[in-house]
TIRONU-375131 format. One line per 10 residues: number of its first residue (from 0); their letters; for each residue x, y, z of C-alpha. Coordinates in Angstrom, 2 decimals. Layout:
N
NUM> A> X Y Z | ...;
//
This chain:
421
0> XXXXXXXXXX> 74.75 127.97 32.78 | 74.37 128.81 29.11 | 71.03 127.88 27.60 | 70.74 126.20 24.24 | 70.02 128.35 21.21 | 66.47 127.66 20.12 | 65.83 127.67 16.40 | 63.52 130.59 15.72 | 62.98 130.17 12.00 | 61.79 127.62 9.49;
10> XXXXXXXXXX> 64.12 124.89 8.33 | 64.79 126.62 5.04 | 66.14 129.64 6.89 | 68.61 127.79 9.08 | 72.24 128.40 8.15 | 73.83 125.72 6.02 | 76.37 123.46 7.70 | 79.35 121.70 6.17 | 78.26 119.30 3.46 | 79.16 115.67 3.03;
20> XXXXXXXXXX> 80.75 113.78 0.16 | 79.34 110.47 -1.02 | 81.51 107.35 -1.20 | 79.85 104.13 -2.35 | 81.44 100.70 -2.00 | 80.41 97.14 -2.72 | 78.55 95.38 -5.48 | 74.96 94.24 -5.26 | 73.93 90.77 -6.37 | 71.32 91.95 -8.89;
30> XXXXXXXXXX> 71.46 95.46 -10.29 | 69.59 97.05 -13.16 | 72.03 98.65 -15.64 | 70.93 102.23 -16.28 | 72.66 104.62 -18.70 | 72.65 108.21 -17.37 | 73.62 111.08 -19.65 | 74.93 114.38 -18.31 | 72.02 116.83 -18.42 | 72.43 119.55 -21.01;
40> XXXXXXXXXX> 73.63 122.85 -19.48 | 73.69 121.47 -15.93 | 77.21 122.91 -15.53 | 75.59 126.36 -15.65 | 73.43 125.53 -12.63 | 74.47 125.33 -8.96 | 73.68 121.58 -8.78 | 74.97 118.80 -11.08 | 71.54 117.19 -11.39 | 72.59 114.04 -13.24;
50> XXXXXXXXXX> 75.38 113.36 -10.75 | 73.00 113.67 -7.80 | 70.44 111.27 -9.26 | 73.21 108.87 -10.33 | 74.59 108.75 -6.77 | 71.07 108.30 -5.40 | 70.31 105.32 -7.60 | 73.66 103.63 -6.95 | 73.28 104.06 -3.19 | 70.04 102.06 -3.25;
60> XXXXXXXXXX> 71.87 98.94 -4.41 | 69.22 98.39 -7.10 | 71.05 100.08 -9.99 | 74.38 100.07 -11.76 | 74.77 103.32 -13.70 | 76.58 103.50 -17.02 | 78.19 106.59 -18.53 | 76.88 108.08 -21.77 | 79.51 109.68 -24.00 | 77.05 111.27 -26.48;
70> XXXXXXXXXX> 75.55 114.70 -25.87 | 71.88 113.98 -25.22 | 68.86 115.68 -23.74 | 65.15 114.95 -23.46 | 64.55 116.19 -27.03 | 67.15 113.95 -28.65 | 66.23 111.25 -31.12 | 67.46 108.13 -29.38 | 68.48 104.87 -31.04 | 67.71 102.68 -28.07;
80> XXXXXXXXXX> 69.14 99.53 -29.65 | 72.61 101.09 -29.35 | 72.23 101.39 -25.58 | 70.76 97.91 -25.29 | 73.82 96.60 -27.16 | 76.04 98.37 -24.62 | 74.31 96.53 -21.77 | 71.86 99.19 -20.62 | 68.29 98.24 -19.77 | 67.19 101.88 -19.54;
90> XXXXXXXXXX> 68.40 105.38 -20.42 | 67.96 108.77 -18.73 | 68.68 112.13 -20.38 | 67.59 115.67 -19.65 | 68.41 119.36 -19.43 | 68.64 122.24 -16.97 | 67.79 125.75 -18.12 | 67.48 129.14 -16.39 | 64.15 130.92 -16.84 | 63.68 134.68 -17.12;
100> XXXXXXXXXX> 62.34 134.89 -13.54 | 65.46 133.21 -12.12 | 63.94 129.79 -11.60 | 65.29 126.61 -13.17 | 63.48 124.28 -15.54 | 64.67 120.69 -15.09 | 63.44 118.29 -17.78 | 64.13 114.60 -18.24 | 63.03 111.50 -20.05 | 63.40 107.83 -19.18;
110> XXXXXXXXXX> 63.47 105.19 -21.91 | 63.25 101.40 -21.74 | 66.14 100.26 -23.94 | 64.96 96.63 -23.93 | 61.41 97.29 -25.08 | 62.40 100.33 -27.14 | 59.86 102.72 -25.62 | 59.60 105.93 -23.63 | 58.61 105.38 -20.00 | 58.56 108.79 -18.36;
120> XXXXXXXXXX> 58.86 112.46 -19.31 | 58.60 115.35 -16.85 | 59.51 118.97 -16.21 | 60.15 120.50 -12.79 | 60.39 124.28 -12.38 | 62.14 125.16 -9.10 | 64.06 127.84 -7.29 | 67.85 127.51 -7.07 | 67.57 126.31 -3.46 | 65.37 123.40 -4.58;
130> XXXXXXXXXX> 67.49 122.08 -7.44 | 68.99 119.32 -5.35 | 65.53 118.30 -4.11 | 64.35 118.23 -7.73 | 67.20 115.83 -8.55 | 66.22 113.59 -5.63 | 62.60 113.57 -6.77 | 63.62 112.64 -10.30 | 65.63 109.74 -8.83 | 62.57 108.73 -6.78;
140> XXXXXXXXXX> 60.38 108.69 -9.90 | 62.90 106.74 -11.97 | 63.34 104.20 -9.16 | 59.59 103.70 -8.82 | 59.00 103.43 -12.57 | 61.69 100.78 -13.00 | 61.15 98.74 -9.82 | 57.64 99.47 -8.55 | 59.15 100.30 -5.15 | 58.88 103.66 -3.43;
150> XXXXXXXXXX> 62.31 105.26 -3.02 | 63.65 107.52 -0.27 | 65.99 109.93 -2.06 | 63.84 112.98 -1.25 | 63.53 112.14 2.45 | 65.65 113.64 5.24 | 68.00 112.50 7.98 | 68.49 114.12 11.39 | 71.70 113.60 13.34 | 73.89 115.20 16.01;
160> XXXXXXXXXX> 77.32 116.74 15.43 | 79.79 117.55 18.19 | 82.41 120.12 17.25 | 84.69 121.06 20.12 | 82.35 121.64 23.03 | 79.34 122.54 20.92 | 76.52 120.27 19.80 | 74.31 120.77 16.76 | 71.19 118.97 15.62 | 71.36 118.88 11.83;
170> XXXXXXXXXX> 68.88 118.02 9.10 | 70.16 116.80 5.73 | 68.90 115.28 2.52 | 69.03 111.48 2.46 | 72.44 111.70 0.74 | 73.86 113.77 3.61 | 73.95 117.00 1.61 | 72.22 120.32 2.23 | 72.75 120.25 6.00 | 70.84 122.82 8.02;
180> XXXXXXXXXX> 71.08 123.51 11.75 | 67.87 122.83 13.66 | 69.40 123.57 17.06 | 72.81 124.46 18.48 | 73.80 124.10 22.12 | 76.85 124.07 24.38 | 75.26 121.08 26.14 | 74.72 117.56 24.75 | 71.86 116.79 22.37 | 70.88 113.15 21.88;
190> XXXXXXXXXX> 68.17 110.79 20.60 | 66.46 112.69 17.76 | 63.18 111.06 16.68 | 60.91 112.13 13.81 | 57.15 112.38 14.15 | 55.33 110.14 11.63 | 54.37 113.12 9.44 | 57.89 114.55 9.46 | 56.63 117.81 10.93 | 58.29 117.53 14.34;
200> XXXXXXXXXX> 61.43 116.23 15.99 | 61.62 114.98 19.55 | 65.06 114.90 21.16 | 66.85 115.04 24.49 | 68.71 118.17 25.54 | 70.92 118.66 28.60 | 70.69 122.46 28.50 | 69.18 122.52 32.02 | 71.96 120.24 33.27 | 69.73 117.17 33.14;
210> XXXXXXXXXX> 68.16 115.02 30.44 | 64.89 116.61 29.27 | 62.71 115.65 26.28 | 61.84 118.48 23.88 | 59.67 118.60 20.75 | 60.49 121.01 17.94 | 58.29 122.06 15.03 | 60.21 121.69 11.77 | 58.41 124.43 9.84 | 58.52 127.19 12.47;
220> XXXXXXXXXX> 61.54 126.11 14.53 | 59.52 126.61 17.72 | 60.23 124.15 20.50 | 58.58 123.11 23.73 | 59.61 121.10 26.75 | 57.65 117.84 26.84 | 59.10 115.76 29.68 | 61.01 117.30 32.57 | 60.16 115.00 35.43 | 62.27 114.12 38.44;
230> XXXXXXXXXX> 65.30 112.10 37.40 | 66.25 111.47 33.80 | 63.93 111.88 30.80 | 65.26 110.16 27.69 | 64.86 108.02 24.54 | 61.67 109.50 23.01 | 59.86 107.45 20.35 | 56.69 108.40 18.46 | 53.68 106.16 18.08 | 52.66 105.49 14.46;
240> XXXXXXXXXX> 49.64 107.81 14.76 | 51.76 110.64 16.19 | 49.54 111.08 19.22 | 51.79 109.47 21.82 | 55.46 109.24 22.69 | 57.13 106.41 24.54 | 60.18 107.32 26.61 | 62.39 106.28 29.46 | 61.87 108.02 32.80 | 63.63 107.45 36.11;
250> XXXXXXXXXX> 61.12 109.19 38.33 | 61.46 106.46 40.93 | 65.20 106.10 40.57 | 65.35 103.25 38.04 | 64.87 103.72 34.28 | 61.47 102.38 33.19 | 59.22 102.75 30.15 | 56.40 105.27 30.01 | 54.08 106.77 27.42 | 52.60 110.24 27.40;
260> XXXXXXXXXX> 50.48 112.35 25.03 | 52.44 114.20 22.35 | 50.63 117.37 23.42 | 51.91 116.93 26.99 | 50.31 115.60 30.13 | 50.68 112.84 32.67 | 52.92 109.88 31.79 | 51.61 106.32 31.97 | 53.99 103.69 33.28 | 54.42 100.56 31.14;
270> XXXXXXXXXX> 57.09 98.52 32.92 | 57.68 97.77 36.59 | 60.89 95.84 36.93 | 64.06 95.85 38.97 | 66.02 96.19 35.72 | 66.87 99.09 33.43 | 64.30 99.33 30.62 | 65.13 101.82 27.87 | 65.30 102.62 24.12 | 61.64 101.97 23.28;
280> XXXXXXXXXX> 60.47 101.88 19.67 | 56.93 101.26 18.46 | 56.10 98.45 16.07 | 54.61 99.86 12.84 | 51.10 98.71 13.84 | 51.40 100.52 17.19 | 50.33 97.42 19.10 | 53.67 96.66 20.73 | 56.95 98.20 21.81 | 60.45 96.88 21.33;
290> XXXXXXXXXX> 62.93 97.99 23.99 | 66.23 97.16 25.66 | 66.42 95.68 29.15 | 69.07 94.03 31.30 | 66.46 92.03 33.21 | 68.13 88.85 31.94 | 71.58 89.87 33.18 | 72.79 91.74 30.09 | 71.16 94.14 27.64 | 68.83 92.40 25.20;
300> XXXXXXXXXX> 65.90 93.43 23.03 | 62.41 92.63 24.35 | 58.90 93.11 23.01 | 55.97 94.38 25.06 | 52.44 93.96 23.72 | 50.46 97.08 24.62 | 48.93 98.20 26.81 | 49.94 95.79 29.56 | 51.47 92.64 28.16 | 54.31 90.63 29.65;
310> XXXXXXXXXX> 57.68 91.50 28.06 | 59.12 88.69 25.95 | 62.75 88.42 24.94 | 63.48 88.76 21.22 | 67.28 88.61 20.85 | 69.27 85.59 22.01 | 72.32 85.71 19.74 | 75.10 87.36 21.73 | 75.22 88.71 25.27 | 74.88 92.42 24.43;
320> XXXXXXXXXX> 72.25 93.78 22.03 | 71.02 97.39 22.05 | 69.48 100.20 19.94 | 66.56 98.42 18.23 | 64.83 99.83 15.15 | 62.01 98.20 13.16 | 61.44 98.11 9.41 | 58.27 99.67 8.00 | 56.68 96.29 7.35 | 57.39 95.13 10.90;
330> XXXXXXXXXX> 59.32 92.07 9.72 | 62.93 93.07 10.42 | 64.62 94.23 13.60 | 67.99 96.00 13.31 | 70.20 96.58 16.34 | 73.77 96.86 17.56 | 75.38 93.67 18.82 | 78.69 93.26 20.61 | 80.95 90.66 19.02 | 84.02 90.29 21.20;
340> XXXXXXXXXX> 85.14 93.88 21.67 | 83.45 95.14 18.49 | 80.02 96.73 18.11 | 78.38 95.76 14.83 | 75.11 96.37 13.03 | 72.94 93.27 12.75 | 69.43 92.40 11.61 | 67.01 89.86 13.07 | 64.18 88.44 10.98 | 61.20 88.48 13.34;
350> XXXXXXXXXX> 59.47 85.66 11.44 | 62.35 83.20 11.06 | 64.69 84.34 13.83 | 67.63 84.55 11.40 | 70.37 86.96 12.50 | 72.59 88.62 9.88 | 75.67 90.76 10.54 | 75.57 93.72 8.15 | 78.90 95.41 8.82 | 82.58 94.61 9.22;
360> XXXXXXXXXX> 83.34 97.74 11.25 | 83.73 97.68 15.03 | 82.20 100.90 16.37 | 78.68 100.98 14.92 | 75.85 102.68 16.76 | 72.30 104.08 16.45 | 70.79 102.34 13.40 | 67.66 103.72 11.76 | 65.61 102.28 8.90 | 64.77 104.26 5.79;
370> XXXXXXXXXX> 60.98 104.69 5.55 | 60.75 102.12 2.73 | 62.64 99.58 4.88 | 65.26 98.93 2.18 | 68.23 100.82 3.68 | 69.73 101.51 7.10 | 71.60 104.57 8.29 | 73.95 104.28 11.27 | 76.93 105.97 12.88 | 80.33 104.32 12.80;
380> XXXXXXXXXX> 84.04 104.94 12.99 | 86.10 104.45 9.84 | 89.85 105.05 9.64 | 89.75 107.03 12.88 | 86.89 109.30 11.80 | 83.29 109.34 13.05 | 80.98 109.08 10.05 | 77.45 108.33 8.99 | 76.95 105.26 6.84 | 74.09 103.76 4.90;
390> XXXXXXXXXX> 73.81 100.12 3.97 | 71.54 97.87 1.99 | 69.95 95.13 4.04 | 72.35 92.51 2.71 | 75.33 94.72 3.59 | 76.64 94.60 0.02 | 76.27 98.29 -0.84 | 77.54 100.75 1.76 | 77.68 104.50 1.45 | 80.03 106.56 3.51;
400> XXXXXXXXXX> 78.80 110.07 4.20 | 82.14 111.68 4.91 | 82.22 114.64 7.26 | 84.97 117.21 7.65 | 86.29 115.64 10.84 | 83.33 116.42 13.11 | 81.99 113.85 15.55 | 78.70 112.70 13.99 | 76.28 110.48 15.86 | 72.71 109.29 16.42;
410> XXXXXXXXXX> 71.16 109.48 12.94 | 67.40 109.19 12.52 | 65.93 108.67 9.06 | 62.84 110.77 8.51 | 59.51 109.49 7.16 | 57.89 109.91 3.77 | 56.23 113.31 3.63 | 54.37 115.31 1.02 | 57.56 117.33 0.52 | 59.54 114.14 -0.01;
420> X> 57.36 112.97 -2.86;
//
C-alpha cells in the first residue's frame, strides 16, 4: 500500500498545476455595457490584468464588456460622452508598472459614462505572484460599485483531478486559473468541502483502502484524520459556524447521517432508517440538513430539522435527484436530476417549488453554489472531455473551464474570506 502524499507547506508553496482557459457562451437578458481599456504597460507584466477582469465580469452574466481602441490609463482626460454615445454605461482604464523593489503597482479608475462622473480610483501594490488576485479584486470592486452586489472573483474553488492512476486535490482561483496542489495520492480523493472561514478543507481519502474523512489546514498544509470508524466514512459537510461536520457513516452496515465536532470526538446519529441516507448539507441558518435518501424507493432530496426532526421530502419532480447544494440565502436548492438517461443540473425554489433545468448537457455532477448565491460550479462532460463549468442561475451564461484532458470532478466553491476581499 502506498500512502497519500500529505501537503507539508502552505498553499502558496504548492507546485502549480496545469492552468485552465476560459470559454464563455450565452447571452444574459439584462447586461450592463462596460467599456474596458487595455491597461497601460500590462504587456510588460506576467498577467494581462484587463483581460482577467474582463473575463471575470462577463462570467457573472451581469456585464457586457466593450473594447476601447484609444490608449487610456487612469490619468487620462476622458470625454465620457463619447463612450456613452458608443453604448457604454461605464468605463474602466488603468496601468501596471514595475516598482524598484520588484513589486507591481496596479492602478485603475472607474467612470460612470451616463452621469459623467468618476466612481472609483484605487492603487494596489502587489508581488508578481499576486497580480492575478489583484485583477480579481479589482473586478470585485467594480462589480460591487456598479451593482451593489458582492462578487466572487477573488474566491477559490477546490476540485479533484484524476490523471492516469493518480488523484490530486487542487485549489484554483474562481476562474479556474492559478491551480495549486493541496494533496496528491495514488488512491481516490472525493467530496472536498470548505470550512466556513475558508481556512480548512474536509475531504474523503481512500489511502488506507477505505473511505476516511480528513481535515486539512489550508495555510500550513497539515492534515488530520477526523472520521475513521468501522465501515465507510464519507460526504463531510461543515455547519455554518464551523464547529460541527455532518457526514455519512455506515458503522452499523447501512449508510446513515451523523454529526461530530470539527475538533474530533464521538459522532451523534441523526437518522435511523432502513434506507441509505447520504450527501448531507447544512442550511445556511444551521437549523436543518438537506440530504439524499432512497427511503421512498429512489434517491430524492429530503430535509431534516435539527436536532431530531422527522425528515420531509423536498424533491418530487423526477425519480432520481441527488447532490443537493443550498444558496447562501437559503432560498434555492440546486441538485442533479436524471432526465431519461441524462444527468442534468436543476434548481428548486424552496418557497414556490418551481423546478428549473439549468443545463442542456447530459453528464452533470456535483454542483456547488458561489458564496454570493449568483453562480453555480459543476462538473460535466462536453465533447468527450471532463470539464468544470460555471453557470448563472438562469442558465444563460455558461463558462467552460477547459482542462488539458484530465478527468476533473467534484468542485466545491469556497467561501468569502478576508483574502478574497
